[in-house]
C-alpha positions as CSV (number, residue, x, y, z in Angstrom):
1,M,-38.9,18.0,26.6
2,A,-38.2,20.6,28.9
3,L,-34.9,21.3,27.5
4,R,-35.7,21.3,23.8
5,T,-35.1,25.2,22.7
6,V,-35.5,27.0,19.4
7,L,-32.3,27.7,18.1
8,V,-30.9,29.7,15.1
9,S,-32.7,28.4,11.9
10,D,-33.3,29.3,8.5
11,V,-30.1,30.6,8.3
12,P,-28.8,32.0,4.8
13,S,-25.7,30.8,3.3
14,L,-22.6,32.9,3.4
15,P,-22.4,35.3,0.8
16,D,-19.3,35.0,-1.6
17,S,-18.1,38.5,-0.3
18,V,-17.4,37.6,3.0
19,Y,-14.2,36.3,1.9
20,G,-12.9,39.6,0.5
21,L,-11.1,40.3,3.8
22,S,-9.2,43.2,3.6
23,E,-7.6,45.7,5.6
24,G,-10.3,48.9,6.2
25,L,-13.1,46.4,5.3
26,E,-16.4,48.3,6.6
27,L,-18.4,46.0,8.9
28,S,-22.1,45.9,9.7
29,K,-22.7,46.0,13.3
30,P,-22.7,43.3,15.3
31,K,-26.4,41.5,15.5
32,P,-27.2,40.8,19.2
33,F,-27.5,36.8,19.8
34,R,-29.2,34.8,22.3
35,L,-29.7,31.5,22.8
36,P,-33.5,31.5,23.7
37,G,-33.8,28.5,26.2
38,F,-31.4,26.4,28.1
39,S,-29.4,24.2,25.8
40,V,-27.4,21.0,26.4
41,I,-24.7,20.5,24.5
42,G,-22.9,16.9,23.3
43,H,-19.3,17.2,23.8
44,R,-17.4,16.1,20.7
45,G,-20.8,14.5,20.0
46,L,-21.7,11.8,22.4
47,G,-18.7,12.7,25.1
48,M,-14.8,12.9,25.0
49,N,-13.0,9.5,25.1
50,V,-10.5,9.6,28.2
51,L,-8.8,5.9,27.3
52,Q,-7.2,5.8,30.8
53,S,-10.7,6.0,32.8
54,S,-12.5,3.5,34.7
55,D,-15.5,4.9,33.5
56,Q,-16.6,2.9,30.5
57,R,-19.1,5.5,29.3
58,T,-15.6,7.4,28.5
59,R,-14.9,4.8,26.0
60,G,-18.4,3.9,24.6
61,V,-18.0,5.5,21.5
62,K,-15.1,7.0,19.3
63,E,-15.5,10.8,19.8
64,N,-15.6,13.2,17.1
65,S,-16.8,10.9,14.3
66,I,-20.1,10.6,12.5
67,L,-21.1,7.9,14.7
68,S,-20.7,9.7,18.0
69,F,-22.6,12.8,16.1
70,N,-25.1,11.0,15.1
71,S,-25.9,8.5,18.5
72,A,-26.3,12.0,19.8
73,A,-28.7,13.7,17.9
74,K,-30.7,10.6,19.3
75,H,-31.5,12.6,22.1
76,P,-33.4,15.8,22.6
77,I,-30.4,18.0,22.0
78,D,-30.0,20.9,19.8
79,F,-26.1,21.2,19.4
80,I,-23.1,18.9,19.4
81,E,-19.4,20.5,19.6
82,F,-16.3,19.3,18.1
83,D,-13.0,20.3,16.8
84,V,-11.5,21.7,13.4
85,Q,-8.2,21.8,12.1
86,V,-7.0,22.3,8.4
87,T,-4.8,20.2,6.8
88,K,-1.7,21.2,4.9
89,D,-3.9,20.4,1.4
90,D,-6.5,22.9,3.1
91,C,-9.4,20.4,4.2
92,P,-10.9,21.0,7.5
93,V,-11.2,18.1,9.0
94,I,-12.5,16.6,12.8
95,F,-10.2,16.2,15.0
96,H,-9.4,17.3,18.8
97,D,-5.2,16.8,19.7
98,D,-2.7,18.7,17.9
99,F,-0.7,15.7,17.2
100,I,-2.0,12.2,15.7
101,Y,-0.2,8.8,16.9
102,S,0.2,5.5,14.8
103,E,2.2,2.4,15.9
104,E,3.7,0.4,12.8
105,N,5.9,-2.4,13.6
106,G,6.2,-1.6,17.6
107,I,7.1,1.6,16.8
108,V,5.1,4.9,17.8
109,N,4.7,7.6,15.5
110,E,3.8,11.2,15.9
111,S,2.2,13.7,13.1
112,R,1.2,17.3,13.5
113,V,-2.5,17.1,12.0
114,T,-2.0,20.1,10.1
115,D,1.1,19.0,8.5
116,L,-0.7,16.2,7.3
117,S,-2.7,15.9,3.8
118,L,-6.2,14.7,4.0
119,S,-5.5,11.6,2.6
120,E,-2.2,10.9,5.2
121,F,-5.1,11.8,8.0
122,L,-7.3,9.5,6.9
123,L,-5.0,6.6,6.7
124,H,-5.5,6.5,10.6
125,G,-8.0,4.2,12.3
126,P,-10.8,2.3,10.7
127,Q,-11.2,2.5,6.9
128,K,-14.6,3.5,5.2
129,E,-13.7,0.6,2.8
130,T,-13.8,-2.7,4.6
131,E,-11.0,-4.1,2.6
132,K,-8.5,-1.5,3.6
133,V,-6.5,-1.5,6.6
134,G,-5.4,1.7,8.4
135,K,-2.8,2.6,10.9
136,T,-3.3,1.3,14.2
137,L,-4.8,4.8,16.1
138,M,-3.1,5.8,19.6
139,R,-3.5,8.5,21.9
140,K,-1.0,10.5,24.1
141,S,-2.6,11.4,27.4
142,K,-1.9,14.4,29.9
143,E,0.2,12.0,31.5
144,G,2.3,11.7,28.8
145,K,1.7,7.7,28.3
146,V,0.6,6.5,24.5
147,L,-2.5,4.3,24.5
148,K,-4.0,2.7,21.8
149,W,-7.4,4.0,21.1
150,D,-9.7,1.5,22.2
151,V,-13.3,2.3,22.1
152,D,-16.6,-0.2,22.1
153,L,-18.1,1.4,18.9
154,D,-15.4,2.5,16.5
155,D,-15.2,4.7,13.6
156,S,-13.5,6.4,10.8
157,L,-12.0,9.9,11.1
158,C,-14.0,12.3,8.9
159,T,-14.0,15.9,7.9
160,L,-16.0,18.8,8.3
161,Q,-17.5,18.5,4.7
162,E,-18.9,14.7,5.8
163,A,-20.7,15.8,9.2
164,F,-22.6,18.5,7.4
165,E,-23.5,15.9,4.9
166,Q,-24.0,12.8,7.0
167,V,-25.3,14.0,10.5
168,E,-29.1,14.5,11.4
169,Q,-30.2,18.3,9.4
170,T,-31.5,19.5,12.3
171,L,-28.8,19.0,14.5
172,G,-26.8,22.8,15.0
173,F,-22.8,22.7,15.1
174,N,-20.8,24.4,17.6
175,I,-17.3,24.2,15.3
176,E,-14.5,25.0,17.8
177,L,-11.6,26.4,15.5
178,K,-8.8,24.2,16.9
179,F,-4.9,26.0,17.5
180,D,-1.8,24.9,18.8
181,D,-2.1,26.8,21.9
182,H,1.9,27.1,22.3
183,T,2.1,28.6,18.4
184,V,2.1,32.3,17.6
185,Y,0.2,33.2,14.5
186,G,0.0,35.3,12.3
187,R,-2.9,37.3,11.0
188,E,-2.5,35.7,7.1
189,F,-2.4,32.3,8.0
190,L,-5.3,32.3,10.4
191,V,-6.9,34.1,7.3
192,H,-6.3,31.3,5.3
193,V,-7.4,28.5,7.7
194,L,-10.5,30.2,8.7
195,R,-10.8,31.1,4.2
196,A,-11.0,27.2,4.3
197,V,-13.5,26.3,6.8
198,L,-15.8,29.1,6.0
199,Q,-15.7,27.9,2.5
200,V,-16.8,24.3,3.7
201,V,-19.7,25.9,5.7
202,S,-20.8,28.3,2.8
203,D,-21.1,25.5,0.4
204,Y,-22.8,23.0,3.0
205,A,-24.6,24.2,6.1
206,K,-27.9,24.8,4.1
207,D,-30.0,25.7,7.3
208,R,-28.1,24.2,10.1
209,P,-27.9,26.2,13.1
210,V,-23.8,26.9,13.0
211,I,-21.9,28.6,16.3
212,F,-18.0,29.3,16.1
213,S,-16.0,29.0,19.1
214,S,-12.1,29.5,19.5
215,F,-9.2,29.6,22.2
216,Q,-7.5,31.8,20.5
217,P,-8.7,35.6,20.7
218,D,-6.7,36.6,17.1
219,A,-9.2,33.6,15.4
220,A,-12.1,34.4,16.6
221,K,-12.2,38.3,15.9
222,L,-11.3,36.8,12.8
223,V,-14.2,34.7,12.2
224,K,-16.4,37.1,13.1
225,E,-14.7,39.9,10.6
226,L,-14.4,37.3,7.6
227,Q,-18.6,36.5,8.3
228,S,-21.5,37.9,10.0
229,T,-23.8,35.2,9.3
230,Y,-23.3,33.0,12.2
231,P,-22.4,33.9,15.8
232,V,-18.9,33.4,17.3
233,F,-17.9,32.3,20.7
234,F,-14.7,33.2,22.8
235,L,-13.7,30.2,24.6
236,T,-11.7,31.0,27.8
237,D,-10.1,28.5,31.2
238,A,-11.1,31.8,33.0
239,G,-8.2,30.9,35.6
240,N,-8.3,27.2,35.6
241,E,-4.7,27.1,33.3
242,I,-2.6,30.2,32.8
243,H,-1.5,31.1,29.5
244,K,1.0,33.8,28.3
245,D,-1.5,35.6,26.2
246,E,-3.9,37.6,29.1
247,R,-7.2,37.6,27.4
248,R,-7.4,33.9,28.1
249,N,-7.0,34.3,31.7
250,T,-9.8,35.8,33.4
251,L,-13.7,36.1,32.3
252,E,-12.8,40.1,32.4
253,E,-10.3,39.3,29.7
254,A,-12.9,37.6,27.8
255,I,-16.1,39.8,28.0
256,K,-13.2,43.1,26.5
257,V,-12.2,40.4,23.8
258,C,-15.9,40.0,22.6
259,V,-16.8,43.5,23.0
260,E,-14.0,44.7,21.4
261,G,-14.5,42.2,18.3
262,G,-18.1,42.1,18.5
263,L,-18.4,38.3,19.3
264,Q,-21.9,36.9,20.6
265,G,-20.9,35.3,23.4
266,I,-18.8,33.5,26.0
267,V,-17.9,29.1,26.5
268,S,-16.1,29.4,29.9
269,E,-14.7,26.4,32.1
270,V,-17.2,26.0,34.6
271,K,-15.2,26.3,37.7
272,G,-14.2,29.7,36.7
273,V,-18.0,30.6,36.5
274,F,-18.6,28.7,39.9
275,R,-15.3,31.1,41.6
276,N,-16.5,34.2,39.9
277,P,-20.5,34.1,40.0
278,A,-20.2,38.4,39.6
279,A,-19.0,38.0,36.2
280,I,-22.4,36.3,35.2
281,A,-24.6,39.8,35.3
282,K,-21.0,41.4,33.6
283,I,-21.1,39.0,30.9
284,K,-25.2,40.0,30.3
285,E,-24.8,43.4,30.9
286,S,-22.5,42.9,27.7
287,N,-25.2,41.6,25.7
288,L,-23.0,38.4,25.7
289,S,-24.4,34.5,25.9
290,L,-22.5,32.4,28.1
291,L,-22.1,29.0,27.6
292,T,-19.7,26.5,29.9
293,Y,-17.9,23.0,29.7
294,G,-15.6,21.0,31.9
295,K,-15.9,17.9,34.1
296,L,-18.6,19.4,36.6
297,N,-20.9,19.6,33.7
298,N,-21.2,16.0,34.1
299,V,-22.7,16.2,37.5
300,G,-26.7,16.7,37.7
301,E,-26.7,19.3,40.5
302,A,-23.8,21.7,38.9
303,V,-26.0,21.8,35.7
304,Y,-29.2,22.6,37.4
305,M,-27.2,25.3,39.6
306,Q,-26.4,26.9,36.6
307,Y,-29.5,26.7,35.1
308,V,-30.8,28.5,37.8
309,M,-27.6,31.0,37.8
310,G,-29.1,31.9,34.6
311,I,-26.1,30.4,32.5
312,D,-27.6,29.8,28.6
313,G,-26.2,26.3,28.1
314,V,-23.6,23.2,29.3
315,I,-21.1,21.3,27.0
316,V,-21.5,17.6,28.7
317,D,-19.6,14.5,27.9
318,F,-22.8,12.4,29.7
319,V,-25.7,13.4,27.7
320,E,-28.4,10.8,28.2
321,E,-27.8,11.0,31.8
322,I,-27.4,15.1,31.9
323,I,-31.0,15.0,30.3
324,E,-32.5,13.2,32.1
325,S,-31.5,14.0,35.5
326,T,-31.7,18.0,34.8
327,T,-35.0,17.5,33.1
328,L,-36.5,16.1,36.4
329,M,-35.1,18.6,38.5
330,M,-36.5,21.2,36.0
331,I,-39.8,19.8,36.1
332,R,-40.2,18.9,39.8
333,P,-43.5,18.7,41.3
334,P,-44.1,21.5,44.1
335,P,-42.6,21.3,47.8
336,L,-44.4,19.3,50.0
337,S,-43.8,22.1,52.8
338,S,-42.5,25.7,52.8
339,S,-38.9,23.9,54.6
340,S,-38.0,23.0,51.3
341,P,-34.7,24.5,50.2
342,L,-35.3,24.7,46.8
343,P,-38.2,26.6,44.8
344,S,-40.4,24.8,42.1
345,P,-40.3,26.5,38.6
346,S,-42.9,28.1,37.3
347,K,-44.6,27.9,34.0
348,D,-45.1,30.9,31.2
349,D,-48.4,32.0,29.6
350,N,-47.3,29.5,26.9
351,G,-46.9,26.6,29.7
352,A,-43.0,26.8,29.3
353,I,-40.9,26.2,32.2
354,T,-39.3,29.4,33.9
355,R,-36.0,29.6,35.9
356,P,-36.9,29.5,39.8
357,E,-36.3,32.4,41.3
358,F,-33.4,32.1,44.3
359,S,-32.2,34.7,46.4
360,Q,-29.1,35.5,46.5
361,K,-28.5,34.1,50.0
362,E,-29.7,31.1,48.7
363,I,-27.3,30.9,45.4
364,A,-24.4,31.7,47.6
365,F,-25.5,28.7,49.9
366,L,-25.8,26.6,47.0
367,L,-22.7,28.0,45.1
368,K,-20.5,27.4,48.8
369,L,-21.8,23.9,48.4
370,L,-20.7,23.4,45.0
371,S,-17.5,24.4,45.7
372,Q,-16.8,21.4,47.7
373,L,-17.3,19.8,44.0
374,I,-14.3,22.6,42.6
375,Q,-11.8,20.9,45.0
376,N,-11.9,17.7,43.8
């Protein structure tokens, strides 16, 4: 398959010494990291759930579940992305939202995920034991409406350990370390949470490829400081949302975070990259990889444009559709005439498809077309 890439493998387990973080710790020089091919990464597995959407694909399989992860593994992708938080009894669980909602006797209850114990968290939604009935799982939309979390194929909530144990072993994990955007975290708290996550990775990752990422700049730097085995990426909205922490607001600031912290890459909202394509060269000059996320990554043409621009990979919801559409564009036959607007990709000595060459004028034209998508 054209999109299949050879990714980080034969990764050794984390040594015990990485947990001895202290002031003045002497760190080894960061190792350069580069995804060797264009990667399509499954968002929360086979895609995130949007309960209020008219698109049935967004309610197909429960996001961030073992079922969703293994469903994604059936497609030719090398990584899935999912969100990890740590319960109050120090267990890393997989869940995106800061708050979890349930309904009992017509009353909606709200709990912060990190304020729950593992057993309290797992009581929500379908239960692993068929004879047990869990709390009715609800979700609050961006508009503030609390909806029943209905999907076609449901599954129980899960822990990070269960994901390592039960998901197809060859599938890489992009572990997003989740923190509340509206909370200021101290170093001691962040270290405590990250150690809990790293311990599970150390015990259960084995040879599975792993990438860490986080919107929280201090957490991203700390997880790199705590270990040097796995690459760490900094997530950024790239200006699509404005945060009090200036480090989160531009690609230029994201580059600074990565360079200062010895991180290996950036994961940017895709519109931020299309609005500021010159930043791609700066990112590459800083020896960083670049991935993107966002709704536009569910549009095949937008994904192909990123492939042309030299972006290393995309996080997508519609895994099957994007794999199919981008593969067709990457292996399309030679143009019938010289008037074709797009050059065909060539193959290297090993028969692998290489990125087509575009002039700056052609890229500017294509970006102008894509700007129409960005406005929507």
